[in-house]
N, C-alpha and C positions, 0 to 999 in steps of 0.2 A: 531423634527425640520428637521432632515435629513432622513426622511422615504423614503425608496426605493419604486419606482413605478413599479408595475408588468407589463408585456408585453402581448399583444395579437398577437405579431409577433412571431408565434411559429415555431421554427426549433429545430433540435436535434443536439447533439454533434457528432452523427454519420457522419455528413457531413465533419467536420474537421478531424475526425479520418480517413475517407477515403482519404482525401487529403494528410494527412501526412503518409499514408501507414501503420497505426498502428491499423486498425480495424481487430480484430481476430474473426473469425467465432465461434459462440457458447458461447461467453462471454456475460452474461446478462448485461443489462444496469444498473441494481442495483449495480453491482460491481464497476461502475464508480462514484458512489456517495461517496463524501469524506468529512471528517470533515474539519473545517476551518484550523486546525493545519496541516493536511495532505496537504491541498491546499497550505499553506504557504511554506511547504517544497518543493513543486513541482513548485512553481512560478519562472518563468524565468525573467519576466519584468512586471512592473506595471506603468501605466502612466495615467494622468488626461487629459480630453479634454473638451473644451467648444467651442461654435460657436455663431456667430451673436449677439454680444452684441449691436451693432449699437449705441455706446455711443455718445451722444451729448446733450448739454444743450439747447434743443429745445422743443417745445410743443409736447405733445402726439399726435400721428396720428393713428386713429383706435385703434388697439390692441397693438401698439408699444409704449412702455413707455421708451423712449430713455434715459432720465436722470437717471432713476432708475438702469440702468445697472452697474453703478459704485459700488453701494452697493451690487448688486448681484455678481459682480466680486470679491469684498472683501470677501464674504462668500466662493466662490469657492476656492480662494487662501488659505484662512485660513484652509479649510478642506484638501486641498492637502498637506499643510505643516503638519497638524495633522496626516494624513495617510502616510506621508513620501514616496510619490510616486517617481519614478525614474526621471520623467520629466513631463512637462505639454505642451500641444499642443492646440493652438487656431486656429480654422478652417476657419477664415475669417470674414470680416465685423466687425472688432473690433470697428470701428467708423462709424458714419453716416456723410455724407457731409454737410457742412455749407456754407453759402454764402460768408463768409469772407476769405475763402481759408487758414485759419490758421491751424497750427499743434497743437494748444493748447489742443483740446479735445483728440487727439491721445497721447500727452505727459501725460495728466492727467490719462487716463486709463492704459497706458503702465507703469506708475509709480506703480500703484496698482498691475499689473501683475508681475512686477519685485520683488514684495515682496515674491514671492515663493522662497524657499531656495533650489534651484537646477536649472538644465538646463531648458530653456524655448524656445519654438519655435512658429512660426507664419506661417499661410497660407494667401496669399493675396486674398481678396474678392473684388467684384465690388464696394461696397459702401466705401471701404477704399480709393478709388480713385475718389470719386465724386467731391472733391474739391482739390485734391492733385495729384502730379505726383508720379510715383513709387520711384523716387530718394528721394523725400521728405519723403514719408512713410518709406522707408528703412533706412533713416538717423536717424529716431526716435526709431524704434523698434530694439530689439536685439534678434538674433537667436544664441544661445550659440555655439561658436566654428565655426560659419559660417561667411564668409566674408559678410560685410553689403551691398554689391552691388548685391548679388544673391537673386533672387526671387523664384527660384526653386533649390532644393539641396537635398542631402541625408546625412544620418549619421548612425552609428552603435551604438547599446546599448545592452549590455548583450547578445550578440550572435544573435541579431535581426537586420535587416536592415530596415530603415525607409526612405521613399521617399516622398518629398513634391513637388507637382506640382503647376504650376501657370497658371490658365485659363483666366487671365485678358489680353487677346489679341483679337483684332478684326479679322474678317475673312481674311483681307489682311495682317495679322501678325503685325499690329501696336500695340505697348503696350498701354494699357489704360492710360489716364491721364484726368484730369478734362475737361469735355466738348467734348471729341472726341469719345465717345463710347455710345452704348446702352446696357443695362444690359443683354438683350437676345442674344447678339452676343458675345459668349465666345468660345475660341478656344485654343487648344494646337498646337503651330506652329511646322513646320517640324524640326527646329533645336532642339527644346525641346524634340520632339518625338525621334529624333536620340540620344540625350543625355540619354533619358530614356532607350532605347534599350541597349546602351553601359553600363549604370549603372547596369541594371539587369543582363547582361552577366557577369559582373565583381564581382558578389557576389554569394556565395553559401548559405548565411544566409536566413532563413525564412524572408519574407518581408511584410511590411504593408505600404500602400500608403495613403497619406492624400491630399485632394484637397477641394476647396470651392464648385464649381459648380458640378452637378451630372454627373457621368459616366454611370449610369445604367437605366435611365428612357427614354423610347422611345415612351410612350403613348402621344397622341395628347393633352391630358388634361394638362400635365405639361412639355411638351417638351421645353418650354422656359427656364426652370431651368437647362437644360442640357448643357454640353460641346457640341458644334456643331459636332465635329468630334469624339464623344465618341466611336462609333464602332471601329474606327481606334486605339484609345488608348487601348480599351479593347482587341483588337487583339494582341497588344504588350504584355499586361499583361498575356493573356492566353498562350502565348508561354513559360512562365516561371512558372513551377509548384510550385516554392517556394513562390509565391505571395499568401498570406492567405486572406487578407481583404483590403477593401478600406473604409476609414472614410471620411465623407463629411458633409457639412453644406448647407447653401443657401436656401433649401426648408424647410421653418420654421416649418411645421407640422411634419417633420421627416418621415422616411420610412425604409424599409428593403427589399433587393432583394438578390437572389443568381443567378449568371450567370457563367456558366462554372466552377463550384466549387470555385468561388471566392465570398466572402460575402461582400455585400455593405450595410453599416450601415450609415444612415443619421441622425445626432443628431438634436434634436429639438432646436429652437432658444432661446437664453437667453432673448431677448428683449420683447418677447410676454407676455403681461399681467403685471398687477401691483402687487408689493409686492414680497418679497423673495420667497413666496410659489409658485410663477409663474416663477421661474428661471428654468434653465435646464443645467446640466453638468453631467459628467460621469467619472468613473474610469474603465480602461481596464486592465485586468490581462491576461497575456500570460503564459502558462504553458510549462513544458519541452516537453510534447508530442505534442505541437503546437495547443492544444485546447486553447480557450480563453473564458473569461466571461466579460460581460459589466454590471457594476453596475450603474444604472441610479439614479440620485438624483433630488429631486423636480419633475418636469414633464418629465424628461428624461426616456427613456424606458430601463428596465433591460432585459438582455438576458443571461441566465445561461448556461455555459459549451457548447459553440458552437463547 
């Protein structure tokens, strides 16, 4: 039922060893292979992540089975409880907009998400605001220990620093709300960028960044899924060698890139396809040497020992 899906996005753990300064010349890669018990002993933090459920009780459109995401989310939360991960992160588009402008769909799937027995966090996605304002959305969801008026924030967990960014702003820095934006116009405003600079300066912890829209795709074929000022955001991240990885949603087919020694993993969307077998979610393990592994479930991609 929970068979892991192998990846053709091939990278090696050497990249993260280089980044953490722990690569020693002459040590064979075979020495890095560990038993599960040894991995458990070295694990620093473990968290679950999911993206793009797009839940709504509306008709299926193309490959998006909106109403089935509730059952898929139930499976995700059940497994995260079983695995006793440290927290869970939802990377945006928790719901899909509906004409009535009601928060009922958000309340319904958030209630399922809150069944996780631990801290829970959210990233704002464009579809979360199709029929809502940010204030409405943030009044329903809960980010553990974070004031409910904040759409971008950071927190520490087990000696790691986590940053959540909000790309739901138009090019003139107007916050998204129902009817005032186009999904291809996503931006990190100057005040948020300044906050990010200060936040990264004020931590020495290894850092993981979470965002909905992509920070790593510059190709013309998928540029519409990018943050418009992604190069500027990446420049800030590149100034801080403690930044290990960026986790993203939005681009439903998923992808992987490495830019300036930072790894960008885009998780596949939960909403795509009918039935639990077509769900997507993952567990991320971060180890003491700042290597990490991504275990993909259902259609999500597994990447071992980055």
